[in-house]
N, C-alpha and C positions, 0 to 999 in steps of 0.2 A: 639337118633333120629338125622338124618342127617340134617345139616343146609346148605341151598343154599343161596348165595348172589345174589340179583337182583338189577336192576337199578331203579325200581319204587316201590311205596308203602312204607309201614313201616315194617310190619311183618304179616305173615299169617301162621297158622298151618293147613296143609293139611292132617294131620293124619299120613302120611308116612314120611313126612319131613316138615321142617319149612323154610319159605323164609323170609330173612331179607334184608333190604336195605343195599347195600354194603357200603354206607357212614356212617353207624352206627359204623363201625370199628374205625372211627376217634373220637368217643364219647364213650369211654369204659364203663363209669358208666351207660349211657343210654342204650347202647348195652346189658349190663348184665341184667338190669331191664326188658327190653322188651323181651329178650330171656327167662327169668324166667317166665314172664307173659304167653308167648306162650306155654311153657312147661306145665303150669297148665291147659291148655284147654283139653277137652275130645275129642274123635274121633267122637262123635255124632253130627248130624246136629244141634240139639238144646238140651240144658240141663240147669237145674237150676244152676249147678256148673259153666257152661260157662257164664251165665248171671251174676252170683255173681262175677266171676273173672273179667268180663269187667267193672262192675259198682261199686262194693263195695270193692274189694280187690286189685284194681290197685295201685301199688306202684311207678308208673311212674309220675314224676313231670310234670304237665301241662305246666309250663313255659319252662322247658327243651324241651318238645315235640314240642311246638309251635315254639321255636327258631330253632330247627332242621328242621321242616317242611318249615319254611320260607327260610332257607338257601338251602333246597333241595326240590324245588317245585314238583318234580315227586312223592314225598312221599305223597302229598295231595290226591292222588287217594284213600288213606286209608279211607277218610271220606265219600266215595261213598258207598251206601248200596249194589250196584251190579255193575259189570263191566265185560268186555269181554277180554279174553286173547287167544292167539293162542294155548297155551299149554293146558288150562283147559276149554275153552269155557266160558260159563256164570259162574262167581264166585259171590256168594252172601253171605251177612253177616246177618243172621236172627236177631241178637241183634240190629244191626243198623236199619234194616227195622222196627222192633218193636218200637224203639226209635223215628224214624221219624214219624211213624204213630201216636204215642202218642202225639208228638208235634203238628202235624196237627190237631188232635182231640181237643186238648186244645185250640189252636188258633181259630179253627172254632167255638167251643163252646163259647169262649169269645166274638167273633164277633157277634154270634147269640144273646147272652144275651145282649150285648151292643146295638144292633139294636132294641131289643124288649123293651128297657127302654124308 
């Protein structure tokens, strides 16, 4: 699969190619781990395998990732569940959308339970 280097985000698998942040070249270990992660994704919009890959089988150190993102602020677009690009239009990440919905549900439920006591 072809790899394209971009100025923004961290990494995305678009099925036909993978986009990686060009600054990852300066972090070979992180670059390798993120590329391997993206290669494990399927071409489906949503699958159990992708969900498992993102949440259970990630082999990328959170500390390394946070350090990279702080040093490269344009990479923080990766935490958005959807964004707009000229090339692809609306890009969305189903796994992130589900995660944020679960977080909102848990917080809302906690507030409702707290208010009813």
